[in-house]
C-alpha positions in Angstrom: -33.2 -42.3 13.3 -33.3 -40.4 16.6 -36.7 -39.8 18.2 -37.9 -36.8 19.8 -41.4 -36.9 21.7 -42.9 -33.2 22.0 -45.3 -32.9 24.9 -47.7 -30.0 24.0 -50.8 -28.6 25.4 -52.8 -27.4 22.3 -54.5 -29.0 19.3 -52.5 -26.8 16.7 -49.2 -27.8 18.1 -50.3 -31.4 17.9 -51.1 -31.2 14.5 -48.1 -29.1 13.2 -45.2 -28.5 15.3 -43.7 -32.0 14.5 -43.7 -31.1 10.7 -42.3 -27.7 11.3 -39.4 -28.8 13.4 -38.6 -31.5 10.9 -38.0 -28.7 8.2 -35.0 -27.8 10.6 -34.0 -31.3 11.6 -34.6 -33.8 8.7 -32.8 -36.8 10.3 -34.9 -36.7 13.7 -38.4 -38.3 14.1 -40.9 -35.9 16.1 -43.6 -37.4 17.8 -46.4 -35.3 19.3 -48.0 -36.2 22.5 -51.2 -34.3 23.4 -54.1 -35.4 25.9 -57.3 -33.7 25.8 -57.6 -34.4 29.6 -54.8 -32.0 30.3 -54.2 -28.4 29.9 -51.1 -26.0 30.1 -50.5 -24.7 33.6 -49.7 -21.0 32.6 -53.0 -19.9 31.8 -52.9 -18.6 35.2 -50.2 -16.5 37.3 -47.9 -19.1 38.6 -47.1 -16.8 41.5 -50.6 -17.3 42.8 -51.9 -20.5 41.1 -49.6 -23.3 43.0 -52.4 -23.5 46.1 -54.9 -24.4 43.2 -55.8 -28.0 43.1 -56.5 -27.6 39.1 -52.9 -25.9 38.8 -51.2 -29.0 40.5 -53.2 -31.5 38.6 -52.3 -30.0 35.1 -48.6 -29.3 35.7 -48.2 -32.7 37.5 -49.8 -34.5 34.6 -47.5 -32.7 32.2 -44.5 -33.4 34.0 -45.6 -37.3 34.2 -46.0 -37.1 30.6 -42.6 -35.9 30.0 -40.7 -38.4 32.3 -42.7 -41.3 31.0 -41.5 -40.5 27.4 -37.9 -41.3 28.2 -38.5 -43.9 31.0 -41.8 -45.7 30.2 -40.9 -48.8 32.3 -40.0 -52.5 31.2 -42.5 -52.3 28.2 -42.0 -49.2 26.9 -39.7 -47.7 24.3 -38.0 -44.6 25.4 -37.5 -41.6 23.2 -33.9 -40.3 22.8 -35.3 -36.9 23.8 -38.6 -35.4 25.1 -39.4 -31.8 25.1 -42.3 -30.1 27.1 -43.7 -27.1 25.5 -46.3 -24.5 26.8 -47.2 -21.0 26.1 -46.0 -18.3 28.7 -49.1 -16.6 28.1 -49.7 -12.9 29.3 -50.3 -13.8 32.8 -46.6 -14.9 33.4 -45.1 -12.0 31.6 -41.8 -11.4 33.7 -42.8 -14.6 35.5 -40.8 -16.9 33.2 -38.2 -18.1 35.8 -40.8 -18.8 38.1 -42.6 -20.9 35.4 -39.6 -23.0 35.0 -39.1 -23.3 38.6 -42.6 -24.7 38.9 -42.2 -27.2 36.3 -38.9 -28.4 37.6 -40.4 -28.9 40.9 -43.4 -30.7 39.2 -40.9 -33.2 37.5 -38.9 -33.9 41.0 -42.3 -34.8 42.4 -43.1 -37.0 39.7 -40.0 -39.1 39.7 -40.2 -39.5 43.5 -43.9 -40.6 43.4 -43.2 -42.7 40.3 -40.4 -44.8 42.1 -40.5 -45.5 45.7 -36.7 -47.1 45.5 -34.0 -44.3 45.9 -32.0 -46.3 43.7 -34.6 -46.4 41.2 -35.3 -42.7 41.3 -31.7 -42.1 40.5 -31.8 -43.9 37.3 -34.7 -42.0 36.2 -33.3 -38.4 37.4 -30.3 -39.5 35.2 -32.5 -40.1 32.2 -34.4 -37.1 32.5 -31.4 -35.0 33.2 -29.6 -36.4 29.7 -32.9 -36.5 27.7 -35.8 -34.1 29.1 -36.4 -30.5 28.4 -38.9 -27.9 29.0 -39.1 -24.7 26.7 -41.8 -21.8 26.3 -43.3 -20.1 23.2 -43.5 -16.5 24.4 -46.0 -15.1 24.9 -47.6 -17.9 22.7 -47.1 -19.7 19.6 -49.1 -17.3 17.4 -46.3 -14.5 18.2 -44.0 -16.3 15.9 -46.4 -15.9 12.8 -45.7 -12.3 12.9 -42.1 -13.2 12.2 -43.2 -14.1 8.5 -45.5 -12.1 6.8 -46.7 -15.0 4.5 -47.5 -17.1 7.9 -50.2 -14.5 8.5 -51.7 -14.8 5.1 -52.0 -18.6 5.7 -53.6 -18.1 9.1 -56.1 -16.2 7.0 -55.2 -12.4 7.6 -57.3 -10.2 5.5 -55.6 -7.0 6.7 -51.7 -6.1 6.9 -50.2 -6.6 10.2 -48.7 -3.1 12.1 -46.4 -5.6 13.7 -43.4 -7.0 12.1 -40.9 -9.4 13.3 -38.3 -7.5 11.1 -38.5 -4.4 13.6 -39.7 -5.9 16.7 -38.7 -9.0 19.0 -42.3 -10.8 18.5 -41.5 -12.3 22.0 -41.9 -8.9 23.1 -45.0 -8.7 21.2 -46.9 -5.2 20.8 -49.4 -3.2 18.7 -48.8 0.4 18.9 -50.3 1.8 15.7 -53.5 0.0 14.6 -56.3 2.1 16.1 -59.2 0.0 14.9 -57.8 -2.7 16.9 -56.6 -0.8 19.8 -59.7 1.7 20.4 -62.5 -1.0 19.8 -64.9 -0.9 22.7 -64.1 -4.0 25.0 -66.4 -6.5 24.2 -67.8 -5.1 21.1 -66.2 -7.9 19.1 -65.0 -11.2 20.5 -61.1 -10.1 20.0 -61.7 -6.8 21.7 -60.5 -7.8 25.1 -59.4 -5.8 28.2 -57.6 -2.7 26.3 -54.9 -3.2 29.3 -53.8 -6.7 27.5 -55.1 -6.3 24.2 -51.9 -4.6 22.6 -49.7 -7.6 23.9 -52.0 -10.5 22.6 -50.8 -12.0 19.5 -53.7 -14.4 19.0 -56.4 -11.7 19.5 -54.7 -9.2 17.1 -54.6 -12.3 14.6 -58.0 -12.9 15.1 -58.6 -9.1 14.4 -56.5 -9.5 11.2 -58.6 -12.5 10.0 -62.1 -11.1 11.1 -61.8 -7.2 11.5 -65.8 -7.1 11.6 -65.9 -9.5 14.5 -68.3 -12.0 12.9 -67.6 -15.5 14.3 -69.7 -17.2 11.6 -67.2 -16.3 8.7 -65.3 -18.8 7.3 -62.3 -16.5 7.5 -62.2 -16.5 11.5 -58.8 -17.4 12.6 -59.1 -20.9 14.2 -55.9 -22.8 15.5 -56.7 -26.3 13.9 -57.0 -24.8 10.5 -55.2 -21.3 10.0 -53.0 -21.8 12.8 -51.9 -25.4 11.6 -51.2 -24.2 8.0 -49.1 -21.2 9.3 -47.0 -23.2 11.7 -46.5 -26.2 10.0 -44.5 -24.6 7.2 -43.3 -21.6 9.4 -40.2 -20.1 7.8 -37.9 -20.3 10.6 -35.0 -18.5 8.6 -37.5 -15.4 8.7 -38.4 -15.7 12.4 -35.2 -16.0 13.7 -33.3 -13.9 11.4 -32.1 -11.4 14.2 -29.7 -13.1 16.3 -30.9 -10.9 19.4 -34.7 -11.8 19.0 -36.6 -14.7 20.2 -34.4 -16.0 22.8 -36.9 -18.6 24.2 -37.3 -20.0 20.6 -33.8 -19.9 19.9 -33.0 -21.8 22.9 -35.2 -24.6 21.8 -33.2 -25.2 18.4 -30.0 -24.9 20.5 -31.2 -27.6 22.8 -32.0 -30.1 20.0 -28.7 -29.4 18.0 -26.8 -29.9 21.1 -28.3 -33.0 22.2 -27.7 -34.9 18.9 -24.5 -33.2 18.2 -26.0 -31.3 15.1 -25.1 -27.9 13.7 -27.2 -25.2 15.2 -28.8 -23.2 12.3 -29.7 -20.6 14.3 -27.1 -19.8 16.9 -27.5 -16.3 18.6 -28.6 -15.1 22.2 -30.8 -17.8 24.0 -32.9 -17.2 27.0 -30.7 -17.9 30.3 -33.9 -19.2 31.9 -34.3 -22.2 29.5 -30.7 -23.0 28.8 -28.4 -25.3 30.4 -27.2 -25.0 33.8 -25.3 -27.0 36.3 -27.9 -27.5 38.9 -30.5 -28.6 36.5 -32.9 -31.4 36.8 -33.7 -31.5 33.3 -31.6 -30.7 30.5 -32.0 -27.1 30.8 -33.8 -26.2 33.8 
């Protein structure tokens, strides 16, 4: 059985993403790699962050995990494919290309630092080019729950969502008609963040739907490791990917896996040009 190692930056994805993808690709064994010691690199604006030591540490460790998955050295067993996945986050909306470029540069640094021999670097780069990919969940994983009503319920939503993937591309998530959420005073509830960002934040909107009164002590509060896992591990991809012009970044993930293993793509349609194959790619897709 072919193996795919998923390099992720969140506990929810660690616990649930492999099962979710295995529903579409039952002949592939997905293994998730998550390390508490590193975080995603997209939590800050990538156009400003590269000078930060914390940013460099996170992105370099993330890239190193990906490269090691397909080129572990003499004693390791390489995966047939490895995919690094991170949330875009609100801070990097419209900076998707810069995010991909930052990660591609981190992979180059990793290979060059890992192997001093130019010949050995060439071998590693070839493995990376054939087996490694980088994908984005836009703006974050919770956005895709709004593409399936029952996923929101599994996550713990008590109120009906005013956002639906039937009429909106959830990768362009916006709350436009829920005044109790949109007009709450900043800081009055834990989900009432900056009003300028609130309408575009799927996780905070989901927190509101699960806990509109803002009481963190309630068992119904949204928690990624509980409600998030329940929603993601059985996510109905048919619903989320129904419109072939929506969720381009997510769609390119399915196209990538299908292409690598010569499988029929269950979800053809418009893919993101940023995380899709290119002639100058260092990885499979960037």
